C-alpha positions in Angstrom: 23.8 -4.8 1.5 23.4 -3.0 4.8 23.6 0.8 4.7 24.4 2.1 8.1 25.9 5.5 7.7 24.4 7.2 10.7 21.4 9.4 11.5 21.8 13.0 10.6 20.7 15.6 13.1 17.8 18.1 12.6 18.4 21.8 12.2 16.1 23.0 15.0 15.5 22.3 18.6 13.0 19.5 19.4 12.1 20.2 22.9 8.6 18.8 22.4 9.7 15.2 21.8 11.5 13.4 24.6 15.0 12.3 23.8 14.1 8.6 24.5 11.4 8.9 21.8 13.8 10.5 19.3 16.2 7.7 19.9 13.5 5.1 19.2 12.7 6.8 15.9 16.4 6.7 15.0 16.6 3.1 15.9 13.5 2.4 13.8 15.0 4.1 10.8 18.1 2.0 11.2 15.9 -1.1 11.4 14.1 -0.2 8.1 17.5 0.2 6.4 18.3 -3.4 7.5 14.9 -4.8 6.8 14.4 -3.3 3.3 17.8 -2.1 2.3 16.5 1.4 2.1 19.2 3.7 0.7 18.1 7.1 2.1 15.2 8.3 4.1 14.0 11.5 5.9 11.1 12.0 8.3 9.3 14.9 10.0 6.6 14.6 12.6 3.9 17.1 13.6 1.8 17.1 16.7 -1.4 19.2 16.5 0.1 20.9 13.4 3.5 21.8 14.9 6.8 20.1 14.0 8.2 18.2 17.0 10.8 16.0 15.2 12.8 15.7 12.0 15.7 13.4 11.1 17.2 11.3 8.4 19.4 8.3 7.7 21.3 6.8 4.8 22.4 8.2 1.5 20.9 10.6 -1.0 23.3 9.3 -3.6 25.1 5.9 -3.5 27.4 7.0 -6.3 28.6 10.2 -4.6 28.3 9.0 -1.0 26.1 12.0 -0.1 24.2 11.6 3.2 20.6 12.5 3.6 19.2 15.2 5.9 15.8 16.6 6.7 16.5 19.1 3.8 17.1 16.4 1.2 14.6 16.8 -1.7 12.9 13.7 -3.1 10.7 12.9 -6.0 7.2 12.7 -4.5 5.4 10.8 -7.3 1.7 10.5 -6.5 1.9 12.5 -3.2 1.7 15.3 -5.8 -2.0 14.5 -6.0 -2.5 16.1 -2.6 -1.9 19.5 -4.2 -4.6 18.6 -6.8 -7.1 17.7 -4.0 -6.5 20.9 -2.1 -6.7 23.0 -5.4 -10.1 21.4 -6.2 -11.4 22.1 -2.7 -10.2 25.7 -2.9 -12.3 26.1 -6.0 -15.3 24.4 -4.3 -14.9 26.9 -1.4 -14.8 29.8 -3.8 -17.9 28.4 -5.5 -16.2 28.0 -8.8 -17.0 24.3 -9.0 -19.2 21.7 -7.3 -17.9 18.2 -6.3 -21.1 16.5 -7.5 -21.2 18.3 -10.8 -20.3 16.3 -13.9 -16.8 16.9 -15.3 -18.4 17.5 -18.7 -20.0 20.6 -17.3 -16.5 22.1 -17.3 -14.8 20.2 -20.1 -16.4 19.9 -23.5 -15.9 17.1 -26.1 -15.9 14.1 -23.7 -17.5 10.9 -24.8 -21.2 10.5 -24.2 -20.6 7.6 -21.8 -18.3 9.8 -19.7 -20.6 12.7 -19.3 -22.2 11.7 -16.0 -18.9 11.2 -14.2 -18.5 13.8 -11.4 -15.5 15.5 -9.9 -16.1 13.7 -6.6 -16.1 10.3 -8.4 -12.8 11.1 -10.2 -11.2 12.2 -6.9 -12.3 8.9 -5.2 -11.2 6.7 -8.1 -14.6 5.1 -8.6 -15.3 6.2 -12.1 -14.4 3.0 -13.9 -12.8 5.0 -16.7 -10.1 3.2 -18.7 -6.4 3.9 -17.8 -4.1 5.6 -20.2 -0.9 5.1 -18.3 0.8 1.8 -19.2 2.9 1.3 -16.1 6.1 0.7 -18.1 8.1 -0.6 -15.2 6.0 -3.6 -14.2 8.7 -6.3 -14.4 8.8 -8.1 -11.1 6.1 -10.7 -11.7 5.7 -13.5 -14.4 4.8 -12.3 -17.9 1.3 -13.8 -17.7 0.5 -11.7 -14.6 1.8 -8.3 -15.8 -0.6 -5.5 -16.5 -0.6 -4.3 -20.1 2.4 -2.0 -20.9 2.6 0.5 -23.7 4.3 3.9 -24.2 2.8 6.8 -22.4 1.0 9.2 -24.9 3.1 12.3 -25.4 0.3 14.8 -24.9 -2.8 15.1 -22.8 -4.9 15.1 -25.9 -3.3 11.9 -27.1 -3.7 10.4 -23.6 -7.5 10.9 -23.7 -7.8 9.9 -27.3 -6.1 6.6 -26.5 -8.9 5.6 -24.1 -12.1 7.3 -25.3 -13.2 4.3 -27.3 -12.4 1.8 -24.6 -15.0 0.2 -22.3 -15.4 1.2 -18.7 -13.4 -1.1 -16.4 -16.2 -1.5 -13.9 -19.6 0.1 -13.0 -19.1 3.6 -11.8 -19.2 3.7 -8.0 -18.9 -0.1 -7.5 -15.3 -0.2 -6.4 -12.0 1.8 -6.1 -9.4 1.5 -8.8 -6.5 3.9 -8.7 -6.3 5.6 -12.1 -4.3 8.4 -13.7 -7.1 9.2 -16.2 -9.1 10.6 -13.3 -6.4 13.0 -12.3 -5.7 14.2 -15.8 -9.4 15.2 -16.0 -9.2 17.0 -12.6 -6.1 18.9 -13.8 -8.1 19.9 -16.9 -11.0 21.1 -14.8 -8.7 23.3 -12.6 -7.1 24.8 -15.7 -10.5 25.4 -17.4 -12.1 27.1 -14.4 -9.0 29.2 -13.4 -7.9 30.1 -17.0 -4.4 29.2 -16.0 -2.1 26.2 -16.3 -2.0 23.9 -13.4 1.7 24.6 -12.6 0.8 28.3 -12.2 -2.2 27.7 -10.0 -0.5 25.2 -7.6 2.7 27.3 -7.4 0.9 30.6 -6.6 -1.7 29.2 -4.3 0.5 26.9 -2.3 4.3 26.9 -3.0 4.8 30.7 -3.2 2.1 31.5 -0.7 3.7 29.3 2.0 7.3 30.1 0.9 8.1 26.5 0.3 11.7 27.1 -0.9 12.6 23.5 -1.5 9.4 22.5 -3.3 9.0 22.6 -7.1 7.6 20.7 -10.0 9.9 18.8 -12.3 10.3 15.4 -14.0 13.1 12.8 -13.7 15.3 14.6 -16.2 14.9 18.1 -14.7 17.7 19.6 -12.6 16.2 19.9 -9.1 18.6 21.4 -6.5 19.3 19.1 -3.5 17.3 16.2 -5.0 18.3 12.6 -4.0 18.9 10.0 -6.7 16.0 7.5 -6.9 16.5 3.8 -6.9 14.4 0.7 -7.5 14.4 -2.8 -6.3 15.5 -5.5 -8.8 16.4 -9.2 -8.6 20.0 -8.0 -8.7 19.5 -5.5 -5.8 19.0 -1.7 -5.9 19.4 0.0 -9.3 18.8 3.6 -10.5 15.1 4.2 -11.4 14.1 5.0 -14.9 12.8 5.8 -17.3 9.4 6.3 -15.8 7.9 7.8 -19.0 5.8 10.6 -17.6 5.5 13.6 -20.0 4.9 17.2 -18.8 1.1 16.8 -18.6 1.6 14.2 -15.9 2.7 16.9 -13.6 -0.4 17.0 -11.5 -0.4 13.3 -10.9 3.3 12.8 -10.2 5.5 15.9 -10.8 6.2 17.4 -7.4 9.6 17.4 -5.6 10.1 18.5 -2.0 11.6 17.7 1.4 10.0 16.6 4.6 10.2 20.0 6.2 8.5 21.8 3.4 5.7 19.2 3.2 5.3 19.4 7.0 5.0 23.1 6.6 2.4 22.6 3.9 0.4 20.2 6.0 0.6 22.5 9.0 -0.8 25.3 6.9 -3.6 23.1 5.8 -4.4 22.1 9.4 -4.3 25.7 10.6 -6.8 27.0 8.0 -4.3 28.8 5.7 -5.2 26.8 2.6 -8.8 25.8 3.3 -11.3 26.7 6.0 -11.5 24.1 8.7 -15.1 23.4 7.6 -13.9 22.7 4.1 -11.0 20.6 5.3 -13.4 18.4 7.3 -15.6 18.1 4.2 -12.6 17.0 2.2 -11.9 14.2 4.7 -15.4 12.9 5.0 -15.5 9.1 4.3 -17.1 8.3 1.0 -19.4 5.3 0.2 -19.4 2.9 -2.7 -22.7 1.8 -4.3 -23.0 -1.2 -2.0 -22.5 1.0 1.1 -18.9 0.0 1.8 -16.5 2.7 2.8 -14.3 4.0 -0.1 -10.5 3.7 0.2 -10.4 7.4 -0.7 -11.9 10.5 0.9 -12.0 13.1 -1.9 -8.6 12.0 -3.2 -7.0 11.3 0.2 -6.3 7.6 1.1 -8.7 7.0 4.0 -8.7 4.3 6.7 -10.2 4.0 10.1 -8.9 1.5 12.6 -9.3 1.1 16.3 -10.7 4.6 16.6 -7.9 6.3 14.7 -8.5 7.8 11.3 -5.6 8.1 8.8 -5.7 10.3 5.7 -2.9 10.9 3.3 -1.2 9.6 0.2 1.8 7.6 -0.8 3.9 7.9 -3.9 6.1 5.7 -6.0 6.4 3.0 -3.2 8.9 5.4 -1.6 7.3 8.4 0.0 4.3 9.1 2.2 2.3 11.9 3.9 0.0 10.7 6.6 -2.3 12.5 9.1 -3.7 10.7 12.1 -6.6 11.9 14.3 -8.8 10.2 16.8 -12.5 10.0 16.9 -12.4 10.5 20.7 -10.1 13.6 21.2 -8.6 16.6 19.5 -5.0 15.3 19.4 -3.5 14.9 16.0 -0.3 13.5 14.6 1.2 13.9 11.2 4.1 12.2 9.5 6.0 13.1 6.3 8.2 10.1 5.4 10.3 10.3 2.2 12.8 7.7 0.9 14.6 7.1 -2.4 14.1 3.4 -2.7 15.9 0.2 -1.6 16.8 -3.4 -2.3 13.4 -4.6 -1.2 9.9 -3.2 -1.9 8.1 -1.7 1.1 5.0 0.2 1.9 5.9 3.7 3.0 2.5 4.3 4.6 3.3 1.4 7.0 6.5 3.2 8.0 4.6 6.4 8.6 2.1 4.5 10.8 4.9 2.8 12.8 6.6 6.2 13.4 3.3 7.6 14.6 2.9 4.6 17.0 6.4 5.3 18.4 5.6 8.9 19.0 2.4 8.3 20.9 4.4 6.0 23.2 2.6 2.7 22.7 0.4 0.6 20.5 -2.2 3.4 19.9 -2.9 1.6 16.7 -3.1 -1.9 18.1 -3.3 -3.6 14.7 0.1 -2.2 13.8 1.5 -3.6 17.0 0.1 -7.0 16.0 1.7 -6.8 12.6 5.1 -5.9 14.1 5.0 -8.8 16.7 4.0 -11.4 14.0 6.7 -10.1 11.7 9.4 -10.4 14.4 8.4 -14.0 15.0 8.4 -14.9 11.3 11.9 -13.3 11.0 13.0 -15.7 13.7 11.4 -18.6 11.8 9.1 -19.1 14.8 5.8 -19.7 13.2 4.3 -21.1 16.4 5.2 -17.8 18.1 3.6 -15.8 15.3 0.4 -17.8 15.4 0.3 -17.4 19.2 0.3 -13.6 18.9 -2.4 -13.8 16.2 -4.7 -16.1 18.1 -4.3 -14.1 21.3 -5.2 -10.9 19.5 -8.4 -12.2 17.8 -9.6 -13.8 21.1 -8.6 -11.1 23.6 -11.6 -9.1 24.9 -10.0 -5.7 24.1 -9.1 -6.6 20.5 -11.3 -9.4 19.3 -13.8 -7.1 17.6 -11.1 -5.3 15.5 -10.9 -6.3 11.9 -7.4 -7.7 11.2 -8.0 -8.2 7.4 -6.1 -5.2 6.1 -3.3 -5.5 8.7 -2.6 -9.2 8.0 -2.8 -8.6 4.3 -0.1 -5.9 4.5 1.9 -8.1 6.7 1.7 -10.8 4.1 3.2 -8.5 1.5 6.0 -7.5 3.9 6.8 -11.2 4.5 6.6 -11.9 0.7 9.1 -9.1 0.0 11.5 -10.1 2.8 11.2 -13.9 3.2 9.6 -15.2 0.0 6.3 -16.6 -1.2 6.3 -19.8 0.8 6.2 -18.0 4.2 3.8 -15.3 2.9 1.4 -18.0 1.7 0.8 -19.0 5.3 0.0 -15.5 6.3 -2.5 -15.0 3.4 -4.1 -18.4 4.3 -4.8 -17.0 7.8 -6.7 -14.1 6.3 -8.7 -16.3 3.9 -9.7 -18.6 6.8 -10.8 -15.6 9.0 -12.4 -13.6 6.1 -13.9 -16.1 3.6 -16.1 -13.4 2.1 -13.2 -11.0 1.2 -12.2 -11.0 -2.5 -9.0 -9.2 -1.6 -7.9 -12.0 0.7 -8.3 -14.6 -2.1 -6.6 -12.2 -4.6 -3.5 -11.9 -2.4 -3.3 -15.6 -1.8 -3.7 -16.2 -5.6 -0.8 -13.8 -6.3 1.4 -15.8 -4.0 0.6 -19.1 -5.7 1.5 -17.4 -9.0 4.9 -16.4 -7.7 5.3 -20.0 -6.5 4.6 -21.2 -10.0 1.4 -23.0 -9.1 -1.0 -21.7 -11.9 -3.7 -24.3 -11.1 -4.1 -23.2 -7.5 -3.7 -19.5 -8.4 -6.6 -19.9 -10.8 -8.7 -21.5 -8.0 -8.1 -18.5 -5.7 -8.5 -15.9 -8.4 -11.8 -17.5 -9.3 -13.0 -17.2 -5.7 -12.0 -13.5 -5.7 -13.8 -12.9 -9.0 -17.0 -14.5 -7.7 -17.0 -12.1 -4.7 -15.9 -9.1 -6.7 -15.9 -9.4 -10.5 -13.3 -7.0 -11.8 -11.8 -6.7 -15.2 -8.3 -7.1 -13.8 -9.0 -10.4 -12.2 -10.9 -11.6 -15.2 -7.9 -10.8 -17.4 -5.6 -12.7 -15.1 -7.8 -15.8 -15.1 -8.0 -15.6 -18.9 -4.3 -15.4 -19.2 -3.9 -18.5 -16.9 -6.2 -20.4 -19.2 -3.9 -19.9 -22.2 
């Protein structure tokens, strides 16, 4: 199904962004609707902390045929964690907490084995703590591949009690593993130190302070004015999302609702020193290191990447929404994108859409790796594998780009191809990555996943075993064990 209902117009003048560039963004939003079957989406762009564009396309509700706008409110899922990150840093700045202090210094009664875990480690998802959230909607992959699913505990106390006797998933600091237990503990620290519930802290320090009129906390069953319906991809196409089984204590991890204009306003306030001093903001975005010296995927709770001289920090949520801030190591220019959508017929990575929009705004392939990804995808879409391979080989041999790592870009491309064109074509993309990066566990992991989808358990086990040898995680160990049954 192709949803082409037009691009709604923003409610303010956009003199800072040329009309040609605005048109390119509109065309790109139309392209994402066609590519992924996205139902509704909104976007706002900031340059140096000031809004220069906003727009929307598609429907906020399929049932009621309601169009989106830049004022449409969306469920933000894990983008909510950005408010936690800033709340923590505000407490650091006021000398109420220390990032490298153990969480048990603030919260009593934690297991002995947890008592060396620090606030910084929890923010960066390197604790190794067991996960309490059962991911109840994992249904797309074969049964032997699915993560364990179980009802979400109804209270925070029950959530912690459900995991206190479980073993750590990995050695603390050895790798990143996204984990809701970490953010439950951070929420508890905020509440303990301030003497107030998290909702009150976040509302007073950010939502009310900045007059974010279209931003509020609330779950899937709450009545949120102006909120779009949320959809999920299924084998039968788009369906309403739910239930996601996230009780009230989940609010810090995934309870925020907002629109792109409010979140752009929030991000602008952060950049302009209204929420944190600029020194503290820079400290928040400092790259973090794992035990082996590798750069962490998180910088104090913000997803962190550095490619081709461009640093990107932000957070995605629910596979539908994204807030991303880009800045260069060479100049003072910054670009920020708030991109919200309510789901579609195909799965997609909203952070990639944010990055693509940023590339459009700067007027060229500032992020050269993203340009490579787009060119290869376009050739794969035309069933022109020779053309795709030609682009790749030119990129990795050209003097201006040969030293850039293509691992992450090609891996994300593989999942795009998997979602749109199936596992057979994606397998070729992942094989390219394995060939070029034979020491990357993630490359073998992605290839193994594709073999699983193709039904080739034997080859999947071979690839997972290679991934495990390079990076022995409990997740991969469990998958190999299930394949042996």
